[in-house]
Structure formats: C-alpha cells, structure tokens
C-alpha positions in Angstrom: 49.2 77.4 -54.2 48.2 77.7 -50.5 47.6 81.4 -50.7 45.1 81.4 -53.6 43.2 78.5 -52.0 43.1 80.5 -48.7 41.7 83.6 -50.6 39.1 81.5 -52.3 38.0 80.0 -48.9 37.8 83.5 -47.4 35.7 84.7 -50.4 33.3 81.7 -50.1 33.0 82.3 -46.4 32.2 86.0 -46.8 29.6 85.2 -49.4 27.9 82.7 -47.0 28.0 85.2 -44.2 26.4 87.9 -46.4 23.7 85.4 -47.6 23.0 84.4 -44.1 22.7 88.0 -43.0 20.3 88.9 -45.8 18.2 85.8 -45.2 18.0 86.6 -41.5 17.0 90.2 -42.2 14.2 89.0 -44.5 13.0 86.4 -41.9 13.0 89.1 -39.2 11.3 91.8 -41.2 8.2 93.1 -39.5 5.0 91.7 -41.1 1.5 92.9 -40.8 -1.8 91.5 -42.0 -4.4 93.5 -43.8 -7.8 92.5 -45.2 -8.9 93.4 -48.7 -12.1 92.9 -50.6 -12.3 89.6 -52.4 -14.5 90.8 -55.3 -13.7 94.4 -56.4 -11.5 94.0 -59.4 -9.4 95.8 -60.6 -8.8 97.4 -57.2 -8.8 94.3 -55.0 -10.0 90.7 -55.7 -9.1 87.1 -55.0 -7.6 85.6 -58.2 -6.1 82.1 -58.2 -6.0 82.0 -54.5 -4.2 85.4 -54.1 -5.5 88.9 -53.4 -4.6 91.0 -56.4 -5.3 94.4 -57.8 -4.3 98.0 -58.0 -4.8 98.8 -54.3 -3.0 95.6 -53.3 0.1 96.6 -55.3 0.0 100.2 -54.0 -0.3 99.2 -50.3 2.4 96.5 -50.7 4.8 98.9 -52.3 4.2 101.7 -49.8 4.9 99.5 -46.8 7.9 97.8 -48.5 9.4 101.3 -48.9 9.4 101.7 -45.1 10.6 98.2 -44.4 7.3 96.3 -43.7 5.9 93.2 -45.4 2.2 92.7 -45.8 0.2 89.5 -45.6 -3.1 90.0 -47.4 -6.3 88.2 -46.5 -9.3 88.3 -48.8 -12.9 88.6 -47.5 -16.3 90.1 -48.5 -16.1 93.8 -47.7 -18.9 93.8 -45.0 -17.1 91.0 -43.2 -13.8 92.8 -43.6 -15.2 95.9 -41.9 -16.8 93.9 -39.1 -13.6 92.1 -38.2 -11.6 95.4 -38.2 -14.2 97.3 -36.2 -14.3 94.5 -33.5 -10.5 94.6 -33.3 -10.0 91.1 -34.7 -8.1 92.5 -37.7 -5.8 95.5 -38.1 -7.2 97.1 -41.3 -9.5 96.7 -44.3 -9.5 98.3 -47.7 -10.8 100.1 -49.8 -12.9 102.5 -47.7 -14.4 105.9 -48.1 -13.7 108.3 -45.2 -17.3 109.3 -44.8 -19.8 109.8 -42.0 -20.7 106.1 -41.9 -17.1 104.9 -41.1 -15.2 107.8 -39.4 -16.8 107.2 -36.0 -15.6 103.6 -35.8 -12.3 103.5 -37.8 -8.9 105.1 -37.8 -7.8 106.6 -41.1 -4.4 107.6 -42.5 -4.1 110.9 -44.3 -2.6 110.1 -47.7 -5.2 108.3 -49.9 -4.5 105.0 -51.7 -6.3 106.4 -54.8 -9.2 108.5 -56.0 -12.2 107.1 -57.7 -15.7 108.0 -59.0 -19.0 106.4 -58.2 -21.1 106.4 -61.4 -24.9 106.7 -61.6 -25.9 104.1 -64.1 -29.3 103.6 -65.8 -30.6 101.2 -68.5 -29.6 102.4 -72.0 -33.3 103.1 -72.9 -33.6 105.5 -70.0 -34.3 109.2 -71.2 -31.0 111.1 -71.2 -30.5 113.5 -68.2 -27.5 114.5 -66.2 -27.7 113.4 -62.6 -25.9 113.9 -59.3 -26.3 112.5 -55.8 -29.1 115.0 -55.0 -31.1 113.7 -58.1 -31.5 110.3 -56.5 -34.1 111.4 -53.9 -37.3 109.5 -54.3 -35.8 106.9 -56.6 -35.0 103.2 -56.1 -31.2 103.0 -56.2 -29.1 99.9 -56.4 -26.4 99.7 -53.8 -24.0 96.9 -52.8 -24.1 95.4 -49.4 -21.6 96.8 -46.9 -20.4 99.6 -49.2 -20.6 103.3 -48.3 -21.3 106.0 -50.9 -20.2 109.3 -49.5 -21.9 111.8 -47.3 -24.5 113.0 -49.8 -25.9 109.5 -50.4 -25.5 108.2 -46.9 -27.3 111.1 -45.2 -30.2 111.1 -47.7 -33.2 109.3 -46.2 -35.3 109.9 -49.4 -33.3 107.4 -51.4 -35.0 104.0 -51.7 -32.2 101.5 -51.2 -32.2 98.3 -53.2 -29.4 96.3 -51.7 -27.5 93.7 -53.8 -24.8 91.3 -52.6 -22.3 92.5 -55.2 -21.8 95.1 -58.0 -22.5 92.3 -60.5 -25.9 91.6 -58.8 -26.5 95.3 -58.6 -26.2 95.6 -62.4 -28.4 92.6 -62.9 -31.1 94.0 -60.8 -31.0 97.2 -62.8 -31.4 95.2 -66.0 -34.5 93.5 -64.5 -36.1 96.8 -63.5 -35.7 96.2 -59.8 -34.0 99.6 -59.4 -34.1 102.9 -61.3 -30.3 103.5 -61.0 -27.3 101.6 -59.9 -24.3 103.2 -58.1 -21.1 101.5 -59.2 -17.5 102.8 -59.3 -16.7 103.6 -62.9 -13.6 101.4 -63.2 -15.5 98.5 -61.7 -18.4 99.0 -64.1 -16.0 99.1 -67.1 -14.4 95.9 -65.9 -17.8 94.1 -65.4 -19.1 95.3 -68.9 -15.9 94.0 -70.5 -16.0 90.7 -68.6 -19.7 90.1 -69.4 -20.2 91.6 -72.8 -23.1 89.3 -73.9 -25.0 90.3 -70.8 -24.1 93.9 -70.3 -22.6 95.5 -73.5 -24.7 98.5 -74.6 -27.3 97.8 -71.9 -26.2 100.7 -69.6 -25.4 104.3 -69.7 -23.6 106.6 -67.3 -25.8 109.5 -66.4 -23.7 111.2 -63.8 -21.3 110.9 -60.9 -22.6 110.4 -57.3 -19.3 111.1 -55.7 -15.6 111.5 -56.6 -13.6 110.8 -53.5 -10.5 109.3 -52.0 -10.2 105.8 -50.7 -8.2 104.5 -47.7 -7.3 101.6 -45.5 -9.7 101.7 -42.5 -7.7 100.7 -39.4 -9.1 99.3 -36.2 -9.4 101.7 -33.2 -9.1 98.6 -31.0 -5.6 97.6 -32.2 -2.9 99.2 -30.1 -0.4 99.8 -33.0 -3.0 100.9 -35.6 -2.0 104.5 -35.5 1.7 103.6 -36.0 0.9 101.5 -39.1 -1.4 104.2 -40.4 1.4 106.7 -40.1 3.9 104.3 -41.8 1.4 103.9 -44.7 1.3 107.6 -45.1 5.1 107.8 -45.2 5.3 104.9 -47.7 2.6 106.4 -50.0 4.5 109.7 -50.0 7.7 107.8 -50.9 6.3 105.8 -53.8 4.5 108.8 -55.3 7.8 110.8 -55.3 10.0 108.0 -56.7 7.8 107.0 -59.6 6.7 103.6 -58.2 3.0 104.7 -57.9 2.9 105.9 -61.5 4.3 102.5 -62.7 1.6 100.7 -60.7 -1.1 103.0 -62.3 0.2 102.1 -65.7 0.2 98.4 -65.0 -3.5 98.5 -64.0 -4.8 101.0 -66.5 -6.5 98.4 -68.7 -6.7 95.1 -66.8 -7.8 92.1 -68.9 -11.2 90.6 -68.3 
C-alpha cells in the first residue's frame, strides 16, 4: 500500500510543480501597452469598458505569437497620437503611413489591414464618380485628428469641414454643412446599420478617396519602439501564415450594430 501512495504523492507533487511553472511563466511574460481609438468600430472602439475590434484582435494575436502580452488603452485618436508623439505612450492605432505622420512616428512594415476611405454624398446628389482629385474646391467633411492619404493631405484646395467623429461627420453632411464626407467604408456601413432611422438611404458612395494600409504608429522617443515594431511584423507574418488572421477576419466580417 505504501508504494501506490508514494506514487500518488509524487504525481500530485509534479502536477503542482508544473502548474507553478506555468503560472510563473505567465506572470513573467513581457507586457506592453498600446493605445487604440475609442470610437472606430468595428476596427477599434471601447465597448463595455474594454477596447474591442478587428484591429485589437489582430494586434493581440500577432504579439501573442511572439510571446508578448498587450495591455490596451482606449483614447480619442488625436489624443492617442499626441501621447505617442511626445513619448508618453509606445504606440497608437490605426494609422495611415502618409506624409502627415511619417516625419514624427516609427512604422512597422507589415500592415494590420487594408481599408478604403469612401467619398459620401447625400442620396439626392447627382450621380458622378469621384476620386481624391475631384474634391478640390469642395467643402469636405473630415474627422478631427484623422489623416486621409497623401492626395488629400497635400491638397490645399479642399475646404475642410472638421467634425469630432465620423458620426458627426455624417450628420453635418445631412444638414448640408459639407458637400461630401470622407469616411472609411466599413465604418460607414456600421454607422448606417446602427442608426437606420437617421441614415438609411440618406447617403450614397460616389467614389474612393484612398485605399491604403493601416498600421500601429510607434513613438520615436521610446527606446524599445523599433524592437516592438519588428516583433509586430514577425507576429503578423506568423498569424497570416497559420490561418489565425483569416479567422479574425471572418469573426469581424459582419459585426452586429
């Protein structure tokens, strides 16, 4: 009887040692903090006290694949950029790698995702196909703190009507305070589905201002920023090759309002 009891004690002891080792490893895992926009669903938004969205899941999975944990902090995009630029925070997402941001921020190479900025007009607007060059001389609704690609950013002939959010941007368009609104197409789809009484059948998409890749913008004043940017590249490559990225895409394909 003594021998089976001894074997059971050894087994229990090994289980406890293994559990302790796993717990210690988790507790000691390297953790970084990144800021994400608090109101840009389905890419990134604060929901029930947590930052959630497609970009959040992609970044979290990419870093997990290289052994890093991420603590996400939500903030308005303009504040997010300001804190990263000043070196108070490590990184902010989701950012275009355009002429406005590249002088002040460090970017990784592998994009988080690709997206289109739509040119929206009221539904009673005469039909015409537009692009970024077509916006010259027009009053165009833009969202505070956002950047819209080189063609828009370098065009001084665009009359900029700035709104605090994409939602306000659309509301200004409805009230005639702008001729067009620039809103990412997936954000527009989500807003129209979320506010059907206010927005359904009120807008039409007349063209694409830019189709571009989005990134985490890292601080040039943080000493380890380049290392974390390179690790994100490595992680993004891993999750794209092992099918994780595709599963996240499927999850967020049609988010509920």
